[in-house]
C-alpha positions as CSV (number, residue, x, y, z in Angstrom):
1,X,-3.4,-13.7,-15.6
2,X,-3.1,-13.8,-11.8
3,X,-5.6,-11.5,-10.0
4,X,-3.8,-9.0,-7.9
5,X,-5.3,-7.0,-5.0
6,X,-3.6,-4.3,-3.0
7,X,-5.3,-4.2,0.4
8,X,-5.5,-1.6,3.1
9,X,-5.8,1.5,0.9
10,X,-6.3,4.6,2.9
11,X,-5.8,7.5,0.5
12,X,-6.3,8.4,-3.2
13,X,-2.6,8.7,-3.9
14,X,-2.0,5.1,-3.0
15,X,-5.0,4.0,-4.9
16,X,-3.9,5.7,-8.0
17,X,-0.4,4.3,-7.7
18,X,-1.8,0.8,-7.5
19,X,-4.1,1.3,-10.5
20,X,-1.2,2.7,-12.5
21,X,0.8,-0.5,-11.7
22,X,-2.0,-2.6,-13.2
23,X,-3.7,-4.2,-10.2
24,X,-7.1,-5.8,-10.4
25,X,-8.5,-4.8,-7.1
26,X,-8.2,-2.4,-4.2
27,X,-9.1,-3.3,-0.6
28,X,-10.6,-0.9,1.9
29,X,-10.5,-2.1,5.5
30,X,-13.6,-1.2,7.6
31,X,-12.2,-2.6,10.9
32,X,-11.6,-0.1,13.8
33,X,-8.7,-2.0,15.2
34,X,-6.7,-2.1,12.0
35,X,-4.0,0.6,11.3
36,X,-5.4,0.5,7.8
37,X,-9.0,1.3,8.8
38,X,-10.9,3.8,6.6
39,X,-14.3,5.3,7.0
40,X,-16.9,4.8,4.3
41,X,-17.1,8.4,3.3
42,X,-13.4,8.6,2.4
43,X,-13.5,5.2,0.8
44,X,-16.5,6.4,-1.4
45,X,-14.6,9.4,-2.5
46,X,-11.6,7.3,-3.6
47,X,-13.9,4.7,-5.3
48,X,-15.5,7.4,-7.3
49,X,-12.1,8.2,-8.9
50,X,-11.1,4.6,-9.6
51,X,-11.7,3.0,-13.1
52,X,-14.6,0.6,-13.4
53,X,-12.3,-2.3,-14.3
54,X,-10.8,-2.3,-10.9
55,X,-12.7,-4.1,-8.2
56,X,-13.5,-2.2,-5.0
57,X,-13.3,-4.6,-2.1
58,X,-14.7,-3.9,1.3
59,X,-13.0,-5.8,4.1
60,X,-15.1,-6.6,7.1
61,X,-14.5,-8.3,10.4
62,X,-17.4,-9.4,12.6
63,X,-19.9,-7.0,11.2
64,X,-23.7,-7.3,10.8
65,X,-25.3,-8.0,7.4
66,X,-27.1,-4.7,7.7
67,X,-23.9,-2.6,8.3
68,X,-22.1,-4.3,5.5
69,X,-25.0,-3.7,3.1
70,X,-25.0,0.0,4.0
71,X,-21.2,0.3,3.4
72,X,-21.6,-1.4,0.0
73,X,-24.2,1.1,-1.0
74,X,-22.6,4.2,0.3
75,X,-19.0,3.5,-0.7
76,X,-19.8,2.0,-4.1
77,X,-18.1,-1.4,-3.3
78,X,-18.2,-4.2,-5.8
79,X,-16.8,-7.0,-3.6
80,X,-17.3,-7.9,0.0
81,X,-14.5,-9.7,1.9
82,X,-15.7,-11.5,5.1
83,X,-12.8,-11.9,7.5
84,X,-14.4,-12.6,10.8
85,X,-17.1,-14.8,12.2
86,X,-19.8,-13.5,9.9
87,X,-22.1,-16.0,8.4
88,X,-21.2,-16.3,4.8
89,X,-24.4,-18.2,4.1
90,X,-26.6,-15.5,5.8
91,X,-24.9,-12.7,3.9
92,X,-25.3,-14.4,0.5
93,X,-29.0,-15.2,1.3
94,X,-29.5,-11.5,2.2
95,X,-27.9,-10.4,-1.1
96,X,-30.2,-12.7,-3.0
97,X,-33.3,-11.4,-1.3
98,X,-32.5,-7.7,-1.0
99,X,-30.6,-6.7,-4.1
100,X,-31.2,-6.8,-7.9
101,X,-29.0,-9.5,-9.4
102,X,-27.2,-6.9,-11.5
103,X,-26.2,-4.9,-8.4
104,X,-25.0,-7.5,-6.0
105,X,-21.5,-7.3,-4.8
106,X,-19.3,-10.4,-5.2
107,X,-18.4,-12.2,-2.0
108,X,-14.9,-13.5,-0.9
109,X,-14.7,-15.6,2.2
110,X,-11.4,-15.6,4.2
111,X,-10.1,-18.8,5.8
112,X,-7.1,-18.9,8.2
113,X,-4.7,-21.4,6.8
114,X,-4.6,-23.3,10.0
115,X,-8.3,-24.2,9.7
116,X,-8.2,-25.5,6.2
117,X,-8.6,-29.2,6.9
118,X,-11.9,-28.9,8.8
119,X,-13.5,-25.9,7.1
120,X,-17.2,-26.1,6.0
121,X,-16.4,-25.1,2.4
122,X,-15.0,-28.5,1.8
123,X,-18.4,-30.0,2.2
124,X,-20.8,-27.2,1.2
125,X,-21.0,-27.3,-2.5
126,X,-23.8,-24.6,-2.7
127,X,-21.6,-22.2,-0.7
128,X,-18.6,-22.7,-2.9
129,X,-20.7,-22.0,-6.0
130,X,-22.1,-18.8,-4.6
131,X,-18.7,-17.4,-3.6
132,X,-16.6,-15.3,-5.9
133,X,-13.4,-16.6,-4.4
134,X,-11.8,-18.1,-1.3
135,X,-9.0,-16.2,0.4
136,X,-6.5,-18.2,2.4
137,X,-4.5,-16.1,4.9
138,X,-2.2,-16.5,7.8
139,X,-4.9,-14.9,9.9
140,X,-6.2,-15.7,13.4
141,X,-8.9,-14.4,15.8
142,X,-6.4,-12.0,17.3
143,X,-5.1,-10.8,13.9
144,X,-7.8,-11.2,11.2
145,X,-5.4,-10.0,8.5
146,X,-2.4,-7.8,7.7
147,X,-0.1,-10.0,9.8
148,X,2.9,-9.7,7.5
149,X,3.5,-13.4,8.0
150,X,3.0,-16.1,5.4
151,X,1.7,-19.6,6.2
152,X,3.5,-22.8,5.3
153,X,2.9,-22.9,1.5
154,X,4.4,-26.4,1.0
155,X,2.4,-27.9,3.8
156,X,-0.8,-26.4,2.5
157,X,0.0,-27.1,-1.2
158,X,-2.3,-30.1,-1.7
159,X,-5.3,-28.6,0.1
160,X,-5.0,-25.3,-1.7
161,X,-4.7,-26.9,-5.1
162,X,-7.7,-29.2,-4.4
163,X,-9.8,-26.2,-3.4
164,X,-8.7,-24.4,-6.5
165,X,-10.4,-27.1,-8.6
166,X,-13.8,-26.0,-7.5
167,X,-13.4,-22.3,-6.5
168,X,-10.9,-19.5,-7.3
169,X,-8.4,-19.3,-4.5
170,X,-6.5,-16.2,-3.4
171,X,-3.3,-16.4,-1.3
172,X,-2.5,-13.7,1.3
173,X,-0.2,-13.2,4.3
174,X,3.4,-12.1,4.2
175,X,3.7,-11.7,0.5
176,X,6.3,-9.4,-1.0
177,X,7.9,-8.8,-4.4
178,X,10.7,-11.2,-3.2
179,X,8.6,-14.2,-2.3
180,X,5.4,-13.9,-4.4
181,X,7.0,-15.8,-7.3
182,X,7.6,-18.7,-5.0
183,X,4.0,-18.6,-3.6
184,X,2.7,-18.8,-7.2
185,X,5.0,-21.6,-8.1
186,X,4.1,-23.7,-5.1
187,X,0.3,-23.0,-4.7
188,X,-0.8,-22.0,-8.2
189,X,-3.6,-19.7,-6.9
190,X,-6.0,-17.7,-8.9
191,X,-5.0,-14.5,-7.1
192,X,-2.8,-12.9,-4.6
193,X,-3.5,-10.2,-2.0
194,X,-0.9,-8.0,-0.3
195,X,-1.0,-5.2,2.3
196,X,2.0,-4.8,4.5
197,X,4.4,-6.2,1.8
198,X,3.9,-3.0,-0.3
199,X,3.9,-0.4,2.6
200,X,6.2,2.3,3.7
201,X,4.4,2.1,7.1
202,X,1.1,0.7,8.2
203,X,-1.6,2.5,6.2
204,X,0.8,4.1,3.7
205,X,1.8,2.4,0.6
206,X,5.2,2.6,-1.2
207,X,4.6,3.1,-5.0
208,X,7.9,1.4,-5.8
209,X,7.0,-1.6,-3.7
210,X,3.6,-1.8,-5.4
211,X,5.2,-1.7,-8.9
212,X,7.8,-4.3,-7.9
213,X,5.1,-6.6,-6.5
214,X,3.0,-6.5,-9.7
215,X,6.1,-6.9,-11.8
216,X,7.2,-10.0,-9.8
217,X,3.8,-11.5,-10.3
218,X,3.9,-11.0,-14.0
219,X,7.4,-12.3,-14.2
220,X,6.4,-15.5,-12.4
221,X,3.6,-16.0,-14.9
222,X,6.0,-15.8,-17.8
223,X,8.3,-18.4,-16.2
224,X,5.4,-20.8,-15.3
């Protein structure tokens, strides 16, 4: 089954609606400039009421290893998503040296779709092995995520499918219940990630849109 993440959760009501719809992961954005920003105290309270089976993903942009590690500990995160210029290698080395192997968060690295051809992950086998997944988004330095725009799936098809042979790939950017089926059919990713496509407004989800999105993913799986 396709891994489904609802990102930009800011309140318990939205988190519970997503869990009820059958998602695999919830994303909490720790980035001050995002309209979906949340503090670690509130995120921790939400996480405490979410089933263990659901991954709790902390989304970070240009943060230090130390700050990320503190948020993981205090908020009870199970996955770290690195969206900025953080050194993925440095963070993974830190995890290996500082944390018990049974309590290390998984790591997802985000790559803007426009940088795919020259990205280091194509040549760094050890890094690919250490990562939980690679998230490909229509992001940029100005907008590290939540753009509401999708990248050119057909143009990126070959590269994304090649990456998927060695590392789980997640597709994000502009996904909705209406187009996620097409994204799955073209790119065949391991997972999908949505924020604005299931919102009533930035930072507030729409339960109906969440249910429709998950339903569209499952329908596309049946048709595959």
